[in-house]
Every structure is written in C-alpha cells, then in structure tokens.
C-alpha positions in Angstrom: -24.8 -0.6 -22.0 -21.9 -0.8 -24.8 -18.2 -1.6 -23.6 -15.1 -3.5 -24.8 -14.6 -6.7 -22.8 -10.7 -6.4 -23.7 -10.4 -2.8 -24.3 -6.6 -3.1 -24.2 -6.3 -5.0 -27.2 -7.7 -1.0 -28.8 -4.0 0.0 -28.6 -3.2 -1.6 -31.5 -4.6 1.1 -33.6 -1.2 2.7 -33.1 0.1 0.5 -35.4 -2.0 1.8 -38.6 -0.4 4.9 -38.7 2.9 3.2 -38.5 1.7 1.0 -41.5 0.1 4.1 -43.5 4.0 5.8 -43.2 5.5 2.7 -44.3 3.1 2.6 -47.3 4.0 6.0 -48.4 7.6 5.6 -48.3 7.4 2.1 -50.5 5.4 4.1 -53.0 8.2 6.9 -53.1 10.8 4.0 -53.4 8.9 2.4 -56.3 8.6 5.4 -57.9 12.2 6.3 -57.6 12.9 2.7 -58.9 10.5 2.8 -61.9 12.4 6.4 -62.9 15.8 4.6 -63.0 14.5 2.2 -65.6 13.9 5.1 -68.2 11.3 7.3 -69.0 8.0 7.6 -66.9 5.8 7.2 -70.3 8.1 4.6 -71.4 7.8 2.5 -68.3 4.2 2.6 -68.2 3.9 1.7 -72.2 6.0 -1.5 -71.1 3.5 -2.4 -68.3 0.2 -1.7 -69.9 -2.1 -3.8 -67.6 -0.7 -2.2 -64.4 -3.2 -0.3 -62.5 -2.4 2.7 -61.1 -4.9 2.7 -58.4 -5.1 -1.3 -57.4 -2.1 -0.7 -54.7 -3.8 1.9 -52.9 -7.2 -0.1 -53.1 -5.4 -3.4 -51.7 -3.7 -1.5 -48.8 -6.9 0.1 -47.9 -8.6 -3.2 -47.5 -5.7 -4.1 -45.6 -5.9 -1.6 -43.0 -9.6 -1.8 -42.8 -9.7 -5.7 -42.3 -6.8 -5.0 -39.5 -9.1 -2.3 -38.0 -12.3 -5.0 -37.8 -9.8 -7.3 -36.4 -8.5 -5.2 -33.8 -12.0 -4.4 -32.5 -12.9 -8.1 -32.9 -10.1 -9.0 -30.6 -11.4 -6.3 -28.0 -14.9 -7.7 -28.1 -17.3 -5.5 -28.4 -20.4 -6.2 -26.0 -23.9 -4.4 -25.2 -25.9 -5.0 -21.9 -28.8 -6.8 -22.3 -29.9 -7.3 -18.4 -30.0 -4.8 -16.0 -30.5 -5.5 -12.4 -30.7 -3.6 -8.8 -27.6 -4.5 -6.8 -27.0 -3.9 -3.2 -23.6 -2.9 -1.6 -22.3 -1.3 1.3 -19.7 1.3 1.1 -18.4 4.4 2.8 -18.3 7.7 1.4 -14.8 8.9 1.2 -13.4 12.6 0.2 -9.9 13.3 -0.8 -8.8 16.5 0.0 -5.6 17.2 -2.0 -3.6 20.7 -1.6 -2.7 22.4 -4.7 -1.0 25.5 -3.5 2.1 26.6 -4.8 4.2 25.2 -1.8 3.6 21.7 -2.9 5.9 22.6 -5.6 9.0 22.4 -2.9 11.1 19.6 -4.0 12.2 18.2 -0.3 10.4 14.8 -1.4 11.3 13.9 -5.1 10.2 14.8 -7.9 8.1 17.3 -5.6 5.4 17.4 -3.2 2.6 17.6 -5.7 3.5 14.8 -7.9 4.0 12.9 -5.0 1.0 13.4 -3.4 -0.9 12.6 -6.9 1.0 9.3 -7.2 -0.2 8.4 -3.6 -3.7 9.6 -4.2 -4.2 7.5 -7.2 -2.9 4.4 -5.3 -5.2 5.2 -2.7 -8.5 5.1 -5.4 -7.5 1.7 -6.0 -7.1 0.8 -2.4 -10.6 1.9 -2.0 -12.3 0.8 -4.6 -15.9 -0.5 -3.5 -16.3 2.7 -1.6 -17.7 6.2 -3.1 -15.0 8.6 -3.6 -14.7 12.5 -4.3 -12.6 15.0 -4.9 -12.1 18.0 -3.2 -8.9 20.9 -4.4 -7.6 23.3 -2.6 -5.3 26.3 -2.0 -6.3 29.8 -1.0 -9.9 28.4 -1.5 -11.5 25.2 -1.7 -13.9 23.6 -4.5 -15.3 20.4 -5.2 -13.8 19.0 -8.3 -15.8 15.9 -8.1 -18.8 14.4 -5.9 -18.6 11.1 -4.3 -19.0 8.4 -7.0 -17.9 5.0 -7.9 -16.6 6.4 -11.4 -12.9 5.5 -10.4 -11.1 6.3 -13.6 -12.7 9.7 -13.5 -11.3 10.4 -10.0 -7.6 9.4 -11.4 -8.1 11.8 -14.3 -9.1 14.4 -12.2 -6.1 13.7 -9.6 -3.5 13.2 -12.7 -4.5 17.1 -13.8 -4.3 18.8 -10.6 -2.2 21.4 -10.3 -1.9 25.1 -8.7 -3.0 26.6 -12.3 -6.7 25.3 -11.3 -6.4 27.1 -7.9 -8.5 30.9 -8.0 -6.3 32.2 -5.3 -2.7 30.6 -3.5 -2.6 30.0 0.1 -3.4 27.3 2.0 -6.8 27.3 3.8 -7.3 23.7 5.1 -10.3 24.8 7.0 -12.2 25.7 4.0 -11.3 22.6 2.5 -12.9 20.6 5.6 -15.9 23.1 5.8 -16.5 22.3 2.0 -16.2 18.7 2.5 -19.2 19.0 5.4 -21.2 20.6 3.2 -20.7 18.2 0.4 -21.7 14.8 2.2 -25.3 13.9 2.3 -27.6 15.5 4.9 -28.5 13.5 7.7 -25.9 11.0 7.4 -24.1 10.5 10.9 -22.0 7.8 10.2 -20.0 5.8 6.8 -18.2 9.8 6.0 -14.7 10.0 5.8 -12.3 12.8 4.4 -8.6 12.4 3.8 -6.6 15.7 3.8 -3.3 15.5 1.4 -1.1 18.6 2.5 1.9 19.9 3.5 0.0 21.6 6.7 0.9 25.2 6.2 -2.6 26.7 7.5 -3.0 30.4 6.4 -6.4 30.7 8.3 -6.1 29.1 11.6 -9.5 27.3 11.4 -8.9 23.9 10.5 -8.7 22.4 14.2 -12.6 24.1 14.7 -13.7 22.8 11.9 -12.0 19.3 12.1 -14.1 19.4 15.7 -17.2 20.4 14.1 -16.8 17.7 11.3 -16.5 14.9 13.8 -19.6 16.2 15.3 -21.1 15.8 11.8 -20.0 12.1 12.1 -17.1 12.4 9.7 -13.5 10.9 10.0 -10.9 13.0 9.7 -7.5 11.5 8.5 -4.6 13.9 7.4 -1.2 12.7 5.1 1.7 15.2 5.4 3.7 15.6 2.3 7.3 17.0 3.0 10.0 17.2 5.5 10.5 19.2 8.6 13.6 20.4 7.2 11.5 21.8 4.1 12.8 23.3 0.9 12.6 26.4 -1.1 9.8 26.9 -3.5 10.6 27.0 -7.1 8.6 29.1 -9.7 9.2 30.5 -13.1 9.5 34.0 -13.8 9.5 35.0 -17.5 10.8 31.8 -18.3 13.6 31.8 -15.9 13.8 29.3 -12.9 13.6 31.2 -9.4 12.2 31.0 -6.2 9.3 32.1 -4.1 10.5 34.9 -2.2 9.1 37.2 0.7 8.8 40.8 1.2 12.8 41.5 1.8 13.6 39.2 -1.1 14.5 36.2 0.7 13.7 32.6 -0.5 11.0 31.3 1.2 11.6 27.8 2.8 8.3 26.0 3.1 8.5 23.2 5.9 6.0 20.2 6.5 3.9 21.2 9.6 3.2 17.8 11.1 2.2 19.7 14.6 -1.1 20.9 13.0 -1.8 17.9 10.8 -1.5 15.7 13.6 -4.0 17.9 16.0 -6.5 18.4 13.0 -6.5 14.5 12.7 -6.9 14.0 16.5 -9.6 16.5 16.5 -11.0 14.9 13.6 -11.2 11.4 15.3 -8.8 10.0 12.8 -5.2 9.8 12.4 -2.2 11.5 10.9 0.3 9.9 8.4 3.3 11.0 6.7 3.5 10.3 3.2 7.1 8.9 3.4 5.8 5.6 4.7 4.5 4.8 1.4 2.1 2.0 0.5 2.0 1.3 4.6 0.0 4.3 5.0 -2.5 3.5 2.2 -2.8 0.2 3.8 -3.5 1.8 6.7 -6.2 4.1 5.9 -7.7 1.3 4.0 -8.0 -0.6 7.1 -9.5 2.0 9.5 -12.0 3.1 6.4 -12.9 -1.0 6.5 -14.0 -0.8 9.8 -16.4 2.1 9.3 -19.9 1.7 9.4 -21.0 1.2 5.8 -24.3 2.4 4.4 -26.2 0.1 1.7 -26.7 1.3 -1.8 -29.1 0.2 -4.3 -27.2 0.3 -7.4 -28.2 -0.5 -10.9 -25.8 -2.4 -13.3 -25.8 -4.6 -16.2 -25.4 -8.2 -15.0 -25.6 -9.9 -18.9 -23.5 -9.0 -21.7 -23.6 -10.3 -25.4 -20.7 -10.4 -27.5 -20.4 -9.4 -31.0 -16.8 -10.0 -31.8 -17.8 -12.6 -34.7 -19.3 -10.0 -36.7 -16.1 -8.1 -36.8 -13.9 -10.9 -37.4 -15.7 -12.4 -40.2 -16.0 -8.9 -42.1 -12.2 -8.6 -41.7 -11.6 -12.2 -42.8 -13.8 -11.4 -45.9 -11.8 -8.0 -46.5 -8.8 -10.3 -46.4 -10.0 -12.5 -48.9 -10.8 -10.1 -51.3 -7.5 -8.4 -50.8 -5.9 -11.5 -51.8 -8.3 -12.1 -55.0 -7.6 -8.6 -56.0 -5.2 -8.7 -58.7 -2.6 -5.6 -59.8 -3.8 -5.7 -62.8 -6.4 -3.3 -64.3 -8.6 -5.9 -65.7 -9.9 -9.1 -63.8 -9.4 -10.2 -60.2 -6.6 -12.7 -60.5 -3.8 -12.9 -62.3 -4.7 -16.1 -64.6 -7.7 -18.1 -64.1 -6.5 -21.0 -62.3 -5.4 -20.4 -58.7 -4.2 -23.9 -57.7 -3.2 -25.1 -61.1 0.3 -26.1 -61.9 
C-alpha cells in the first residue's frame, strides 16, 4: 500500500504556479528592457553567445527539482508487511436531514450548515468505530455504508444538500427503516443510529419505527437543529430571494419539534440532544457509544512501511547541481573554465 507519511508537505506544490507566473513576468520585463537598448536584431548581434533557450531550460530544471523536493519531504512510503489486527467497535449510522426546512436561519449560518459541521466533528470523536451515512428528506437513501474511511464520511457530509434529495419533505420513519435494513443481519447489539434533524416529521411513522429499531438492538439518538421560535425558509426563485410559502401565499415558518425528537429517542432507547449545546453533545454521544457493547472485528492493515524519500531528495539535488553548472551561453556548461579560481 502506498502512502505519504507527511502528506501536508504536498501543499507546497501550490507555489509552482506562482513561480511560473513570476517567470513569465520576468521574461516580458527582460524583452522590454532589451528593446529599450535598440533594435532587436542589433541587440542580438551585440550578444552572440547568449542562448535563447538556456533560461527556460534552467528554470524548468529548478521547477522539477522543487517538485522532487516536495515529494521527498512528504516521504513516499510503500507498505511492506500486512497483518491481521483485531479491534472492537460499534457500528454507527448518522442520518442527516437535507430537507429544505434545514435552510432556515434561526441558528447561524443555517440549520444544514450547522448540522454538517456538527456531524463532521462527531466523526472525529467516533474514530475507532465503524461509521455510515444516511441522507433523508422526502425519502431516505444510504449515502455510505458503515466503514472506517472517516475521510470519505466527512467528504460526503460536506457535499450534502437538498439538491441530492429525490423529493422534499421530512420522513424520519423512512430513515430509521433504512438504518434497520442497512445494519448486518443477525446482530442484536453494538449498533447505534444518530438522527440530526429539525424534527419536522411528515409521515408519522417515526415513533413506531424507533420501537422496532430498539427491538432489533439499535440504540437511537436524536439531535435537534433549530429553535422553538423557528424561522422562515429562504428559497431562490429565478435569481430572486424569497421565502417558501403555503397555498395561501403566506411564508412558512419552520420550528424545531423537540417533543417528537425526544419521543423518538426515548422509544429507541437513547437520548435527545439540542445542537445548541455544541461540543457537549458530541462528548455525550461519544460517552454513550463507548459504553455500548462492542463487536470484535478482524482488520487487515499494513504495519511496516519502507521510506523512499532519499531517492527524490538525491534526484532534486542532482538537478539543482546541473542547473547551477548550466551556463546561459550557447556553448559550454560554465562561463569560464575555473569555477574556484581568482
């Protein structure tokens, strides 16, 4: 398995386009400066030994050397030994509400963005557990099955939006039903479902599904997003900002339904939390899940890696040496024969 031990050094590649831009600016400046000395043909005749291409070659060597240095600093590694490791974990599904009511701005910047940030933080807290993701609005679908790929989970959370929903509405019962089907059959423990929503349930089956989920061995927790006072739901109509309206044309005010969410959590054997409590909610969920019975899993992982940074560093230094020795003249590598003479 290939990896970079210090992958953050690869961000240094962002410097290369800047250097390339500065190089082109320098070339243009040099041409303008030469044109002020006289006719182009006359200036070339006065400098017959100056190479037209050596400047570009030297700069290309410098860019390639820097690229190799960046890769070397990141330390490319290849896994050389793979072992089976046993670990214990709980399977956790996070169900995120992506209905349009989550655009309400009663908590800044809006409910959905706050919920996504919370869910990302929760993934960090639950590292060590297997995590999956369900998105729901008018229907529910499994965005990611339970896995230990936490980076993928956070990527899916960041991209979650109402545009991904096939239909609008809020059917919490469908999300719970999908979670029941998504967990492995035959397991009656070490399973948890965390629902993050404003609680606007449009099908009325959520409480019954929560009871059924508890019978399947799933602990169900709910996190309420929004306020009791609520807020109008902003929408964009042909480039114009407006609010979602009912059949009579009045703006629809969306409110957090804490009673429903508390009842769902109670029937599911878990607890209800309000997202306004911040990090305390994630800490409490982590503590509850840590107390659950964990399943022993066999995971194959690489335990030894060979480093290959030295080859990239050596190649970079060689290129830098060549760039230093390469003259700007058409003939010869170095201006003059004695580099260190007086």
